[in-house]
C-alpha positions as CSV (number, residue, x, y, z in Angstrom):
1,X,-19.1,16.8,-15.1
2,X,-18.1,18.8,-12.0
3,X,-18.5,17.0,-8.6
4,X,-19.3,19.2,-5.7
5,X,-19.1,17.7,-2.3
6,X,-20.7,19.8,0.4
7,X,-20.6,19.9,4.2
8,X,-17.7,17.4,4.5
9,X,-15.9,16.9,7.8
10,X,-12.6,17.0,6.1
11,X,-9.5,15.1,7.2
12,X,-6.7,15.9,4.8
13,X,-5.4,13.8,6.7
14,X,-5.2,16.6,9.4
15,X,-8.5,17.8,10.6
16,X,-9.8,20.9,8.7
17,X,-13.4,20.9,9.9
18,X,-16.4,21.4,7.7
19,X,-15.4,22.2,4.1
20,X,-16.8,22.1,0.6
21,X,-14.8,20.3,-2.1
22,X,-15.0,20.9,-5.9
23,X,-13.7,18.2,-8.2
24,X,-13.0,18.7,-11.9
25,X,-11.2,16.5,-14.5
26,X,-10.1,14.1,-11.8
27,X,-8.5,16.8,-9.6
28,X,-9.4,18.7,-6.5
29,X,-10.2,22.2,-7.9
30,X,-11.3,23.9,-4.7
31,X,-11.5,23.4,-0.9
32,X,-13.1,26.0,1.2
33,X,-15.7,27.1,3.8
34,X,-17.7,29.0,1.2
35,X,-19.6,27.3,-1.6
36,X,-17.9,28.0,-4.9
37,X,-19.9,30.1,-7.4
38,X,-20.5,28.1,-10.5
39,X,-22.1,29.1,-13.8
40,X,-25.7,27.7,-14.2
41,X,-24.6,26.4,-17.6
42,X,-22.2,23.9,-16.0
43,X,-23.3,20.4,-15.2
44,X,-22.6,19.8,-11.5
45,X,-23.3,16.7,-9.5
46,X,-23.8,17.6,-5.8
47,X,-23.2,15.3,-2.9
48,X,-24.1,16.6,0.5
49,X,-22.3,14.7,3.2
50,X,-24.1,16.4,6.1
51,X,-21.0,16.4,8.3
52,X,-19.7,12.9,7.4
53,X,-16.0,12.5,7.3
54,X,-14.2,12.9,4.0
55,X,-10.6,11.4,4.0
56,X,-7.9,10.7,1.4
57,X,-8.2,7.5,-0.6
58,X,-6.1,4.7,0.9
59,X,-2.8,3.6,-0.7
60,X,-2.1,-0.1,-0.6
61,X,1.6,-0.5,-1.1
62,X,1.7,-4.3,-1.1
63,X,-0.7,-6.1,-3.4
64,X,-0.4,-9.2,-5.4
65,X,-2.3,-7.9,-8.4
66,X,-1.7,-10.9,-10.6
67,X,-2.6,-13.2,-7.6
68,X,-0.3,-15.0,-5.2
69,X,-0.2,-18.4,-3.7
70,X,0.6,-21.7,-5.3
71,X,2.5,-22.9,-2.3
72,X,0.2,-25.9,-1.8
73,X,0.1,-26.8,-5.5
74,X,-1.2,-25.2,-8.7
75,X,-4.8,-25.3,-7.4
76,X,-3.9,-22.8,-4.7
77,X,-2.9,-20.1,-7.1
78,X,-4.9,-17.0,-6.3
79,X,-6.7,-15.3,-9.3
80,X,-5.7,-11.7,-10.3
81,X,-7.4,-9.0,-8.2
82,X,-10.5,-7.4,-9.7
83,X,-11.2,-3.7,-9.6
84,X,-14.0,-3.9,-7.1
85,X,-12.0,-6.0,-4.7
86,X,-9.6,-3.0,-4.4
87,X,-12.0,0.0,-4.4
88,X,-14.5,-1.5,-2.1
89,X,-11.8,-1.4,0.6
90,X,-11.4,2.3,0.2
91,X,-8.2,1.8,-1.8
92,X,-7.6,4.2,-4.7
93,X,-3.9,3.6,-5.3
94,X,-2.1,0.2,-5.4
95,X,1.5,-1.0,-5.8
96,X,1.7,-4.4,-7.3
97,X,4.4,-7.0,-6.8
98,X,5.4,-10.6,-7.2
99,X,6.2,-13.0,-4.3
100,X,7.1,-16.6,-4.0
101,X,6.0,-17.3,-7.6
102,X,8.1,-15.0,-9.7
103,X,8.4,-17.7,-12.4
104,X,5.0,-18.5,-13.7
105,X,3.9,-15.0,-12.8
106,X,6.2,-12.6,-14.6
107,X,6.9,-8.9,-14.4
108,X,5.3,-8.7,-17.9
109,X,2.0,-10.1,-16.4
110,X,2.3,-7.6,-13.5
111,X,2.9,-4.6,-15.7
112,X,-0.1,-5.5,-17.9
113,X,-2.3,-5.8,-14.8
114,X,-1.2,-2.4,-13.7
115,X,-2.0,-0.8,-17.0
116,X,-5.4,-2.6,-17.1
117,X,-6.3,-1.2,-13.7
118,X,-5.3,2.3,-14.8
119,X,-7.7,2.0,-17.7
120,X,-10.4,1.1,-15.3
121,X,-9.8,4.2,-13.2
122,X,-7.4,3.1,-10.5
123,X,-4.0,4.6,-9.8
124,X,-1.5,1.8,-10.0
125,X,2.3,1.2,-10.0
126,X,4.5,-1.9,-9.5
127,X,7.9,-3.2,-8.4
128,X,10.2,-5.2,-10.5
129,X,11.6,-8.6,-9.3
130,X,10.1,-10.8,-6.7
131,X,11.3,-13.1,-3.8
132,X,14.4,-14.3,-5.5
133,X,17.9,-13.1,-6.3
134,X,19.0,-12.6,-9.1
135,X,15.7,-10.8,-9.6
136,X,13.6,-11.3,-12.8
137,X,13.3,-8.1,-14.7
138,X,11.8,-6.8,-18.0
139,X,14.7,-5.0,-19.5
140,X,17.7,-6.8,-18.1
141,X,18.4,-4.9,-14.9
142,X,16.6,-3.3,-11.9
143,X,18.1,0.1,-12.8
144,X,16.9,-0.1,-16.4
145,X,13.4,-1.3,-15.4
146,X,12.9,1.7,-13.0
147,X,14.5,4.2,-15.4
148,X,12.7,3.1,-18.6
149,X,9.3,1.8,-17.4
150,X,7.1,4.5,-16.0
151,X,5.0,2.3,-13.7
152,X,8.0,0.6,-12.1
153,X,9.1,2.5,-8.9
154,X,11.4,0.1,-7.1
155,X,12.2,-3.6,-6.6
156,X,10.4,-6.2,-4.5
157,X,9.3,-8.1,-2.6
158,X,12.7,-9.5,-2.1
159,X,12.6,-12.3,0.5
160,X,15.0,-12.4,3.5
161,X,14.9,-14.5,6.7
162,X,12.6,-17.0,5.0
163,X,13.1,-20.6,3.9
164,X,11.4,-19.7,0.6
165,X,14.0,-17.0,-0.2
166,X,17.1,-17.5,-2.4
167,X,19.2,-16.9,0.7
168,X,20.7,-13.7,-0.6
169,X,24.1,-12.5,0.6
170,X,24.9,-9.1,1.9
171,X,26.7,-8.2,-1.3
172,X,23.7,-9.2,-3.4
173,X,21.4,-7.0,-1.2
174,X,23.8,-4.1,-1.4
175,X,23.9,-4.4,-5.2
176,X,20.1,-4.4,-5.5
177,X,19.8,-1.4,-3.2
178,X,22.4,0.5,-5.1
179,X,20.6,-0.2,-8.4
180,X,17.3,0.9,-7.0
181,X,18.7,4.0,-5.3
182,X,20.6,5.3,-8.4
183,X,17.6,4.6,-10.6
184,X,15.5,6.6,-8.1
185,X,17.9,9.5,-8.3
186,X,17.8,9.4,-12.1
187,X,14.0,9.5,-12.3
188,X,12.6,11.1,-9.1
189,X,10.9,7.8,-8.3
190,X,10.9,6.0,-4.9
191,X,13.9,3.8,-5.8
192,X,13.5,1.5,-2.8
193,X,13.9,-2.2,-2.1
194,X,10.7,-3.6,-0.6
195,X,11.8,-6.6,1.6
196,X,9.5,-9.6,2.5
197,X,10.4,-10.7,6.0
198,X,9.9,-14.3,7.1
199,X,10.1,-15.8,10.5
200,X,13.8,-16.7,10.2
201,X,16.0,-16.1,13.3
202,X,18.2,-13.6,11.4
203,X,15.4,-11.2,11.3
204,X,16.5,-7.8,10.0
205,X,20.2,-8.6,10.3
206,X,20.9,-8.2,6.5
207,X,19.3,-4.7,6.5
208,X,21.2,-3.6,9.7
209,X,24.5,-4.9,8.1
210,X,23.6,-3.0,4.9
211,X,23.2,0.2,6.8
212,X,26.5,-0.3,8.6
213,X,28.5,-1.4,5.5
214,X,27.4,1.1,2.9
215,X,26.6,4.7,2.1
216,X,23.1,3.8,0.7
217,X,20.4,6.0,2.5
218,X,18.2,4.1,5.0
219,X,15.0,5.1,3.2
220,X,16.0,2.6,0.4
221,X,15.5,-0.3,2.7
222,X,11.8,-1.0,3.3
223,X,10.9,-4.1,5.2
224,X,7.3,-5.4,5.3
225,X,5.4,-8.0,7.4
226,X,7.4,-6.8,10.4
227,X,4.5,-7.6,12.8
228,X,4.5,-11.3,11.9
229,X,6.3,-12.1,15.1
230,X,7.0,-10.2,18.2
231,X,10.8,-10.3,18.1
232,X,10.8,-9.1,14.5
233,X,8.5,-6.2,15.4
234,X,10.9,-5.0,18.2
235,X,13.8,-5.1,15.6
236,X,11.7,-3.1,13.2
237,X,10.9,-0.4,15.8
238,X,14.6,0.0,16.4
239,X,15.3,0.0,12.7
240,X,12.9,3.0,12.3
241,X,15.2,5.0,14.5
242,X,18.0,4.6,11.9
243,X,15.8,6.2,9.2
244,X,14.1,3.2,7.6
245,X,10.4,3.1,6.9
246,X,8.8,-0.1,8.2
247,X,5.5,-1.6,6.9
248,X,2.9,-3.5,8.9
249,X,0.7,-6.1,7.3
250,X,-3.0,-5.9,8.1
251,X,-3.2,-9.7,8.8
252,X,-6.6,-11.2,9.3
253,X,-7.5,-11.8,13.0
254,X,-6.8,-15.5,12.9
255,X,-3.4,-15.3,11.2
256,X,-1.3,-13.4,13.8
257,X,-0.9,-16.0,16.5
258,X,2.9,-15.5,16.8
259,X,2.9,-11.7,16.2
260,X,0.9,-8.6,16.6
261,X,-2.1,-7.5,14.7
262,X,-1.5,-4.3,12.8
263,X,-3.7,-2.5,15.4
264,X,-1.8,-3.9,18.4
265,X,1.5,-3.1,16.6
266,X,0.5,0.6,16.0
267,X,-0.5,1.0,19.6
268,X,2.8,-0.5,20.8
269,X,4.8,1.6,18.3
270,X,3.1,4.8,19.5
271,X,3.4,3.8,23.2
272,X,7.1,3.4,22.8
273,X,7.4,6.9,21.3
274,X,8.7,5.9,17.8
275,X,8.4,8.3,14.9
276,X,4.9,7.7,13.4
277,X,6.0,9.1,10.0
278,X,8.2,6.0,9.6
279,X,5.3,3.6,9.8
280,X,2.9,2.3,7.1
281,X,0.3,-0.4,6.7
282,X,-0.5,-2.5,3.7
283,X,-2.8,-5.5,3.0
284,X,-0.8,-8.2,1.2
285,X,-4.0,-8.4,-0.9
286,X,-4.2,-11.4,-3.2
287,X,-1.3,-13.0,-1.4
288,X,-1.2,-16.3,0.4
289,X,-0.9,-16.6,4.2
290,X,0.8,-20.0,4.7
291,X,1.7,-21.4,8.1
292,X,4.8,-23.7,7.9
293,X,6.3,-26.1,10.5
294,X,10.0,-26.2,11.4
295,X,10.6,-28.5,8.5
296,X,9.2,-26.0,6.0
297,X,6.1,-28.1,5.5
298,X,2.7,-26.4,5.0
299,X,0.4,-26.7,7.9
300,X,-2.4,-24.4,6.8
301,X,-3.1,-21.8,4.2
302,X,-5.0,-18.6,4.2
303,X,-5.4,-15.7,1.7
304,X,-5.2,-12.0,2.2
305,X,-7.6,-9.4,0.9
306,X,-7.4,-5.6,0.3
307,X,-10.5,-5.5,2.5
308,X,-8.0,-5.7,5.4
309,X,-7.2,-2.0,4.8
310,X,-10.8,-0.9,5.5
311,X,-11.0,-3.3,8.5
312,X,-7.8,-1.9,9.9
313,X,-9.0,1.7,9.6
314,X,-12.2,0.9,11.4
315,X,-10.5,-1.1,14.1
316,X,-8.0,1.6,14.9
317,X,-10.7,4.3,15.0
318,X,-12.9,2.1,17.1
319,X,-10.0,1.8,19.6
320,X,-10.2,5.6,20.0
321,X,-7.2,6.6,18.0
322,X,-7.7,9.9,16.1
323,X,-8.1,10.2,12.4
324,X,-4.9,12.3,12.3
325,X,-3.0,9.4,13.8
326,X,-4.6,6.6,11.8
327,X,-5.0,7.9,8.3
328,X,-1.3,8.9,7.5
329,X,-0.3,5.2,8.0
330,X,-2.3,4.4,4.8
331,X,-2.2,7.7,3.0
332,X,0.4,10.5,3.4
333,X,3.2,8.4,4.9
334,X,2.9,6.0,2.0
335,X,2.8,8.7,-0.6
336,X,5.9,10.4,0.9
337,X,7.9,7.2,1.0
338,X,7.0,6.1,-2.6
339,X,7.2,9.7,-4.0
340,X,3.7,9.5,-5.4
341,X,3.0,13.1,-6.4
342,X,-0.5,14.4,-5.9
343,X,-1.4,11.4,-3.7
344,X,-2.1,10.7,0.0
345,X,-3.6,14.1,0.8
346,X,-6.7,16.2,0.1
347,X,-5.3,19.4,-1.3
348,X,-6.1,21.7,-4.2
349,X,-4.4,20.4,-7.4
350,X,-4.1,16.8,-5.9
351,X,-5.8,13.8,-7.5
352,X,-9.5,13.5,-6.4
353,X,-9.0,10.2,-4.5
354,X,-11.5,10.4,-1.7
355,X,-13.2,8.2,0.9
356,X,-16.4,8.8,2.9
357,X,-16.5,7.2,6.3
358,X,-19.9,6.6,8.0
359,X,-20.6,7.0,11.7
360,X,-19.5,3.4,12.4
361,X,-16.1,3.9,10.7
362,X,-17.1,1.8,7.7
363,X,-16.3,2.7,4.1
364,X,-19.4,4.4,2.7
365,X,-18.3,5.9,-0.6
366,X,-15.1,5.9,-2.7
367,X,-14.0,8.3,-5.4
368,X,-10.9,7.4,-7.5
369,X,-9.5,10.1,-9.9
370,X,-12.7,12.0,-9.7
371,X,-15.1,9.1,-10.4
372,X,-17.4,7.6,-7.8
373,X,-16.4,3.9,-7.6
374,X,-18.6,3.2,-4.6
375,X,-21.5,5.5,-3.5
376,X,-23.6,4.9,-0.4
377,X,-22.3,1.4,-0.1
378,X,-23.2,0.5,-3.7
379,X,-20.4,-0.6,-6.1
380,X,-21.0,1.6,-9.1
381,X,-17.9,0.6,-11.2
382,X,-16.6,-2.9,-11.7
383,X,-14.0,-4.5,-13.9
384,X,-14.8,-5.7,-17.3
385,X,-14.7,-9.4,-16.3
386,X,-16.5,-9.1,-13.0
387,X,-20.0,-10.5,-12.6
């Protein structure tokens, strides 16, 4: 089956105007102003967008694919994410990870979930390890996991400045970063350490010290949740000037009392003139959003969803930011950092991961690896165990 998408207002993510796009075998085979000439014997499914925007599929680089939570007892463990929970948000590529619970949820569970989502048509990878140091691995070391297991691209989310962390030392962080970096060199993978940031007063101190005390490239150190409080965000902005990529979390509106929403953070980041290519946004989908008091006691609990990605795109566009500004934060910037070949852009030879936006900036249709997962707001493909 060939998929021909006509009259698309194409953002690749840069604006290319009205284009026709031909998809074959999960890849983008043609992009042009002229309709491709196809033999009548070929089976071609045609979708006329009538000028609607066609953008790259979103890449969610922080998802708890096996479920998060458990911080208010076993009943608060979040179930594994289902396919439609991801694709309905416009997400066509995910990076799975473990968080607080890297004991009852194992790297083996995570790797199996990644492979299952791949079978269902999604592009998926994962990190090894979790919150705690020494990290839990599949083959005995971070370097071995990244080198020997194709879906594993780095280590994370390693917790710092958080009462739930293992309180890692500078030497432990440097050892992890060294293992990840060398493994990345050996494989061409990202080879990064993805850091969970809590509300601790030390903030990004460990990462700053790592940059000052070692020869490890700044790109290896990738902090997330940096908009969770305002002081941390200012630290993160400064850290980006040293060559680190920093990740915002698309927190729900009622969970950012002490920090900035992703939308506010983007506007502040841009307003201060920082390098936009160093900024990304992820959802924390499937993870818990606990609020603790000063004694580390749980006050309230919320849960994150991949839908935050779609909500964030809409909100940023509704504020008047251009598609060329907004889309890279969840597409090309992420693909570049994570070295995901053929992802994050609409280009000939790239994977056919595409999203159609309607006039109200909502997700209308989603194609993953050449297959329509969502079409005209209807979920066409669901996971095996979904209702």
